[in-house]
C-alpha positions as CSV (number, residue, x, y, z in Angstrom):
1,E,1.5,67.6,21.3
2,R,0.7,67.7,17.5
3,E,2.5,70.0,15.2
4,A,0.7,72.8,13.4
5,C,2.3,71.7,10.1
6,P,2.5,68.0,9.4
7,T,5.9,66.5,8.9
8,A,7.0,64.0,6.2
9,S,7.1,61.2,8.8
10,G,3.4,62.0,9.6
11,F,2.5,61.6,6.0
12,I,4.4,58.3,5.8
13,A,2.6,57.0,8.9
14,D,-0.8,57.9,7.4
15,Q,0.1,56.2,4.2
16,D,1.2,53.1,6.1
17,R,-2.2,53.0,7.9
18,A,-4.0,53.4,4.6
19,T,-2.0,50.6,3.1
20,I,-2.7,48.3,6.1
21,A,-6.4,49.1,5.9
22,K,-6.5,48.4,2.1
23,S,-4.6,45.1,2.5
24,S,-7.0,43.9,5.2
25,T,-10.0,44.4,2.8
26,L,-8.4,42.7,-0.2
27,P,-9.6,39.3,-1.2
28,H,-7.5,36.3,-0.1
29,D,-5.2,34.7,-2.6
30,S,-7.1,32.6,-5.0
31,A,-4.1,30.2,-5.3
32,P,-5.1,26.8,-4.0
33,R,-3.7,26.0,-0.5
34,V,-2.5,22.6,0.4
35,T,-4.0,21.5,3.7
36,S,-4.2,18.3,5.6
37,P,-7.5,16.3,5.5
38,A,-7.7,16.8,9.3
39,A,-7.6,20.6,8.9
40,D,-10.2,20.5,6.2
41,E,-12.5,18.3,8.4
42,G,-12.0,20.7,11.3
43,S,-12.8,23.6,9.2
44,M,-15.9,21.9,7.8
45,Q,-17.0,21.0,11.3
46,Q,-16.6,24.6,12.3
47,N,-18.7,25.7,9.3
48,I,-21.4,23.1,10.1
49,S,-21.5,24.2,13.7
50,E,-21.9,27.9,12.6
51,L,-24.6,27.0,10.1
52,T,-26.4,24.9,12.7
53,V,-26.4,27.8,15.2
54,L,-27.6,30.2,12.4
55,C,-30.4,27.8,11.4
56,S,-31.6,27.4,15.0
57,S,-31.6,31.2,15.4
58,L,-33.6,31.7,12.2
59,Q,-36.1,29.0,13.2
60,R,-36.6,30.7,16.6
61,Q,-37.1,34.1,14.9
62,Y,-39.5,32.5,12.4
63,S,-41.5,30.9,15.3
64,E,-41.6,34.2,17.1
65,L,-42.8,36.1,14.0
66,M,-45.5,33.5,13.3
67,S,-46.7,33.7,16.9
68,K,-46.9,37.5,16.6
69,F,-48.7,37.3,13.3
70,Q,-51.3,34.8,14.6
71,A,-51.9,37.1,17.6
72,Q,-52.4,40.0,15.3
73,E,-54.8,38.1,13.1
74,E,-56.9,37.2,16.1
75,E,-56.9,40.8,17.3
76,I,-57.9,42.0,13.9
77,G,-60.8,39.5,13.9
78,R,-61.9,40.7,17.3
79,L,-61.7,44.3,16.2
80,K,-63.8,43.6,13.1
81,E,-66.5,41.9,15.2
82,R,-66.5,44.9,17.5
83,V,-66.8,47.4,14.6
84,Q,-69.7,45.3,13.2
85,V,-71.5,45.4,16.6
86,L,-71.0,49.2,16.9
87,E,-72.2,49.7,13.3
88,D,-75.3,47.6,14.0
89,R,-76.0,49.6,17.2
90,E,-75.6,52.9,15.3
91,A,-78.0,51.7,12.6
92,V,-80.6,50.7,15.2
93,A,-80.2,54.1,17.0
94,T,-80.5,56.0,13.7
95,K,-83.6,54.1,12.7
96,Q,-85.2,54.7,16.1
97,S,-84.4,58.4,16.0
98,R,-85.9,58.7,12.6
99,E,-89.1,57.0,13.7
100,D,-89.3,59.2,16.8
101,T,-88.9,62.5,14.9
102,P,-92.1,64.3,14.1
103,I,-93.1,64.7,10.4
104,K,-92.2,68.1,9.1
105,G,-94.9,70.7,9.6
106,K,-96.7,68.9,12.3
107,S,-96.1,69.4,16.0
108,P,-96.2,66.4,18.4
109,N,-99.4,67.9,19.9
110,E,-101.2,67.8,16.5
111,G,-100.8,64.1,16.3
112,E,-102.3,63.7,19.8
113,A,-105.2,66.0,18.9
114,A,-106.0,64.0,15.8
115,A,-105.9,60.8,17.8
116,K,-108.4,62.2,20.4
117,R,-110.8,63.2,17.6
118,I,-111.0,59.7,16.3
């Protein structure tokens, strides 16, 4: 059970935790370390392996993104064609409706009467 008022030992424990956290984030010693050539080679092999895995992952992501991009480009092209078809249909319909509308001031029957007189 926790005490209502913290004790001195509680403060020390908190300080110790803070010190440990700080030390784990400090940069490593910059002093050169003496290592064996075999250890260096093993470390370099590990780095090469990690970089190879990273490179493969990035290549796969790039390929996936390019595939999605190409699919989107194709879809955009299809949509543009569809918009053009719809706009063309609308233009034809508008033109036909204008031609079918009677001239202002004349009723459709007047045009028929004039045609009969001729």
